[in-house]
N, C-alpha and C positions, 0 to 999 in steps of 0.2 A: 518467381521469387522478386523479380524487379518490379512487377506490378504491385505486389504488397508493400515493398519498401516505398514506393512512389505514393501510394495511397496513405500510408502512414505518415509521410512526410507532409502531404497536402492537407491532411486532416490536421495535424500538429500545428501547421502554419495558421490555418483557418481558426483553431482555437487559440492560439497566441493572438491573434487579430482581433477576435471577440473581446478577450479579456483586456487587451490594451485599449480597446474602443470603449469599454466600461470604465477603465482607469481614467481615461481623458475627460469623462464627466464628473468624476468624484474626487480627482486630485486636489482641487482647492479645500476639500473636506476632510483629508487625510490627517487625523490627529491620534496619537496614541493614547485612546482613552481607557483601554483595558490595562490590566496589570498582570504582569507574569515575570518570573525571575530572569534577570540579565536583559530585559527589554530593550535597555538603551544599548547593548553591546554592539548591534550592528550598525548603530549610527556613527561609530567612529570612523567608518570607511568613506564618510562624507559623500554619500550618493544621494540621488534622488530619492525622496521619500517613499515613492512607489516601490523601488527596488529594496530599500531598507525594509520595508513592511513585508517583503517577501520571506523575510527571514524571522517573522514573529514566533513565539511559543517555542516548539521544539527546535526551530532554525537557529535559534540564539544558543541553544546548548550544543548543536552540531558545530557551531563556528568556535565555541569555546574549546570543545574536545579537539578540534583542528588546531588549535593553537597550543595543545599539549596539556590542557587543564582537564582533569578527571576528578571531579569531586563526587561526593557520595550519591547525589541526586542523578549525576550524569552516566552512572553505571547502568541505567536502565536503556541506554541507547548502545547499539551494537557498533563496532569500530570501523568497518570498512568504509562507510561514506565519509566520515570525517578525515579518514586516512587520505582518501582521494583528494578531498578538499585541499588538505595540507600538500599534497605532491602537485596538483595543478596550480596551487598558488604561487609557486615558483615561476610559472609561466606567465601569470597575469600580475605581475609586479607585487606578489604577497597580498594581493586583495582577495581575502578568503571569501567574501560575499560574492564576488564575480565568479570565483572558482566555484561555489556551490551552485550558483544558478547555471553556468555553463554545463556542469555534470549533470544536473537535473534535466535540463531541456535536451541535451544530447541523448541522455539515456532513455528519455520519454519517446524520441523519434525511434530509436533502436528497439525499445521495449514494445511499442505499438506495432512495429513491423513484425517482430516474433510473435506477437498476439494474433496478427492478421493471419500469418503463415501456419500457426498451429490450429486456430479454430477454423480456417477455411477447408481443412481436411475433415473437420467434424460438422460444420454448419455452412458448407459452400454456399448454398443458395441465399443465405442470410447474412453473409459476413458484413456487407457494407452497412445495412441497418444496425447490425450488432456493434460495430465500431462506432457508429454516430451515437448510438444510445450510450455507449460507454465513455465516450468523451464528453456527452452532454450531462452526465450524472452530477448531482448537486455538489459533490466534493472532489471532481476532477481537476479543478484548478490547482490542488495540492501537487500535481505533477509538475508545476512550474515554480514550486517554491523550494526553500532549503529544507526539504524533507527527503526522506528515504524512499518514497513511493515510486518514483521514476526508476531508480537504480534496482530496487528490489523487482519491479516490473521486468527490466531488462534481463536480469540474471535468472529470473524464476522461469520466464517464458523461453529464454534461450536454452535453458536446461531441456525443457519440454520439446523445443524444436530439434535439437540434437537427439533426443530421445526417439522422436519419430523418424529421424533420418538414420537410426541406428549407429550413430557415431558416440559410442559410449564413453570414451575419453572425454570428448568436449561436453557431453550431458553432465559427466561428473564433476568436471571443473566449474561449469557454471552452476551447478549444484552447491559446490564448495562455497563459491562467492556469494551465493544466494543466502546461505546459512550464517554468513559472516556479516550480512547486511541486516537481516531481521530474522528473529527467532523462527518464524514460520517456514523459512527455507528448508529446515531440517525434515519437514514432512515429505520433501522429495524422496527421502530414504524409503518410505513405504512403497512407492511405485518402483524405485530401483531395486528393493529386495525382491520383489515379485519377478522383475525381469531377469535378475541374477539366477533366481531359482530355476527358471526356464532355460537358461543358457549355460549353466554350470557344466552340464555334462559335454556340451559341444566345445567350450571355450576354455574350460578349466578354471583354475582358482583365481586368475586375473580379473574375472568379471565381478568378483567379490569386492573390488575397490570401487565399483559404482555405487553401492548403497553406503559405503564407508565415507565417501567424500563429504556428502552434506552433513553427516554427523561429526565430521573432523572439522568442518567450519565452525559449528557450535561449540564443539569441544575446546577449540584453540581459544575462544573468547572465554569459556569457562576457566580454563587453566590460568588465564591472564588475571582473571578475577581472584582466583585462589590465591595467587601469588602476591597480589597487590592489596587485597583486602581479607583474605583468609576464608572467603565465603564464594564459592563457585556459583552460587544462585543469587548473587548480590543484584544482578539486573531485574530479578523477579522481587526482591525484598524492597528495592527502590521505587516500586510501583506505588507504595502507600503514600508517596509525596505527591502524586498526581491524581487531581479529580476524585479525592475521597476513595481511591480505590482500596480494597482490603486485600491483604496477603493470607487470608483465611478463605477457604473454599465456600463460595455463595452459589447455591443453585439456581438454574434459570427460573422457576417458579417464584422464588423470593424476589428476583429481580424485577419481574413483572409486577408483583405486588408493590414494590417500592414505587415503581413509575406509575401504576394506576393511582395510587396514593396521592402522588404528585399532582396528578391531572385534577384530582377531585379537591386538593387542599391547598396547593400552592399558590402564592401570589402570581398573577398574570403580569409577566414581564419578559425580558430577552431570554433569561435562562429557562423560563417556563416554555418557551417556544422552541428552544434547542432540545428540551428534554422530550417533547412531542414528536419532533423530527427523529431523535435518536430511537424512540420506541417504534415509530412508524417504519422507518427504513430497516432496523432489524427484523421486523416481521415480515416485510414483503421479501427481503432478501433471503431470509431464512426459508419462507415458503417456497420461492422460486427455486432455491437450490435444492431443497427436498424433493421437489417435483422432478427435477432433471435426475436426481439421483435414483428415485424410483423407476423412472421411465428408461434409464441406462442400465439399470442393475443386471437385467438378464443377459446382457451381452458383455459382460465385464471379462469374460476369458478370451473372447476373440478380439476384443479392443479395450484394454484396461485404462487408457487415457481418459476417455469421457467419465467414466465412474470415479476415477481418482481426482479429476477436476471438480466433480459435484461433492466429493467427500472433502476436498480441501476447502471448497467455499463454505461448507457447512462448519468446519473447524475453525476456520479463519474469523468467523464473527461469533462462534460459540464460546471458545476458550476464553476471550478477553472478558466475557460477562461473568465468569467465575470469580472475577475480583469484586463483584457486587454492583456493577453498573453497566449501563449501555454507553457511557462517555466513549468518544472516539470512534463508535461503531459506523458512523456515516463515513468515515476515512476508511477504516478497515474494509467496508463493503466494497471498495474498489476492487478487492481480490476475491470477492464471490462471483467468480467468472461464470458460473452456471446460472446465476440469476440473470445475467444479461442474455445467455443462451436462451433462457426461457422467455424473456421479453421479445426476442427476435422471432418467436413463433407466433406472436399475436398479429392480428390483422394490421395491414400497414396504416390505415387511418388511426387505429388505436396507438401504435408505435409513434406516429407524428405527433399525437396529442401528449403522451408521455414525454416524448423527447423535448416538446416546447416547454412543458411544466418543469422538467429537469433543468433546462438551461436558464429559465427565469430564477428558479431557485439557486442554481450556482453563481449567477451573476450578483445576486442578493447577498449570498454568504460570503462571496469574494469581496465585496465591499465592506462587509462588517469585519472580515478577516484583516484586511489591509488597515482598519482603525482599531486593532488591538482586542477585538472581541474573540472570545472563544466559541468556535462554532463546530469543531470536531477534534 
C-alpha cells in the first residue's frame, strides 16, 4: 500500500511539474479570450493569472456555489465539492480559489493512490504503464483545476478499494460521498447490490445499507432540489444551458450523424478541431471499454469488480451522449477506466507512442483552457 501511495505521489508531482513548466512558456500570453458565465468571478481573489485560469468555466460555478449562490444554471453541479471549498476556505483566509485548488490536488494524490491499489489487483503487471497513460491523457490536467474530477476519483476509487478489502461500511460511506460529488457515483449501487445479495444470508439485513448509501447520496441532493426548486431533477433540466445539450433523449446514431455532418460541412476553426477530438476520443474509449467488458464477462461471478469497471466505463461516456452531443466527453473519458486497462495490454513501444501523443495533446489543450477556450 505504501508503494502505491508513493508511486501516486511521485506521478502527481511529475504531472504538476510538467504542467507548470508549460505554464512558464505561455504565461505572457494568458488572456481570457473565451466567453463563459461568471468568467471574471475568480479574478476577485487577486491571484496570478495562471491560478485564476484554473477556475475557468465550471470552476467559476463551483466558486459561486461555495459562496452560497445557487442560481438555476448552478443546479447542474452536485454540492459536495463546493461545500468542501467553503469549509476549507476558513483555513485559507476565505480564499475560495486557493481552497478549491488545495482540495483538487490533494484529492488527486489520494485518488491516484486508490486507483493504483484497486487496479494493481486486476492488472498487476501493467499498473505503472497504466497510471502513466492515465496521467498523460489529453484532459488529465483537469485533476489540478477547480473541477470535481479529482474529488470524484478519490471517493469512487476509495469505495472500490474498501470493497476489495471487504470493509463494507467504509465502501458505503465513500460511495455516499461519491454520489454527492457527481451523478455517476450512484452507479456504485449496482456493484453493491450484487455483493449484498451474496452476503445477505451470512450477515443479515445490515448489509442492505451498502447499496443504499450511494443512492442516499444522490437522493439527498434530489430532496434539496425538490425543496428549493420544486423539481428533484433540476440538475438534469439545467443541462440545456450548457453546450446546446438537449433534455430530450437523443440516441447514439443520431449523435454520430450530427458529428459526421460537422466534419463535412462545418468551417475549419478551433471548435471544429474540438468536435473532431470529441468524436475520436469517444470512439476509442468506447471501443476499449467494450473490449474489456467482453473479455472479462465470463469471470463476472468469480470477480465482479473488473466487469463492473468495464460497465461503468461504458455508461460514464455513453449516458452523456443522450443529451445529443459528445461535448465534454474528453473529460468524462477520464473515468472510462477500462479503456486505460485496454491500452496497458498494447506493446510497450505502442504505449510509449500513444503516451507521447497524449501528453503533447494535453499540454496544447491546457494552454487553450488557460486562455478561456472550451476544450471539454
